[in-house]
Steps between C-alpha positions, in 0.01 A plus 500: 500500500123527525344575841130418550297547820291181498268625777415837333126541496449236777174522689650376824759674722839374386849618446635557151655189345757585238591246227831583348549309176693534170391769264402426144854612389659261744291214369597574149871510592482141620412512871199274441709248303740479788222388733497814706167658394333467838506788739553611858195582712551760768231439767203275427222716636192339660256501211431137379445630154881531453521127443257519209694792363823312509333202322380734231851639457627139473249414230578815305879469517521127491756497783506496879399847623706520826830338600570689819304698768647766721289610798568853633372408845271247675175694531202300368403747227838444341536126550160324524507355147849347529389145558231504226750627251765243608236225478469577130870547413834394627632839625787615727390744762701755698417701816679644799274345753586146610148447625310512168395147396594418151813709475790328325778744579513731799703809413686751714548786260769542238403198294454516122229302319533464125245424234490545119834686504387754763623535858286587796686616810337449840536771764386444860310818597350450851241773550150399403586159654817334622504266193434763234722503195527708185583352162717693253549420131824673407473445119156674485553728800183382664432490875222268641441649847229277651354697789829665602425872553718668239318829490554688828311830481595651835729485805244413766539122480709255710719248314751231602861549413505171304231647263700819447815303417312289248344815349853642448587203281180533291573870434824409335320295235404661160124457498272577195181342641377395844244219514336516841306221671181708476399777257640613172869507395706807550648587163646847542786645711544180702850585620408851594203361707727246666765760586242739645353211704847423637551865603163488680597172666820637641308794646248265664519319829732200458510225764 
């Protein structure tokens, strides 16, 4: 699977918007012929340029660039371009919040979204916001964390018990790369970082 941040280099404040699509090897093996060459977009960001980028991908590949959108939470920098993208393509969208206009399926956590032979598991992780989720690709060992605070440096913070319980589930996942909602991917020692963060969480104030 190929992961591209379509808002990399954006000149406006925006979240990352990750397009997960078949790799060249998957296309050669027949994924494209089976009509599953389009990808999953995790967050849309708020840069209007993403629509042009998706149209360019469509022209280059000759196929629909996105089939499904997963929103990690409802904040505008992660969701603003949802309607513009859906105006261009028929796309199924998922989010935890029931108050986002344009969402096709409201999720509660525990669901699995599938595309081009890959599964994306949705974990409800209330912390940054009550509707925050993380998205995990088990086949590739990738974790898309949105704005969930996964790196806990110290023990001075205060956290809700629901966040700690969700974090305990994430720590059990084998993770090779963490793709955050802002900033660069974490590509080394992901499980060590998560386990240390959990230890710090448990020593912090929990309400």
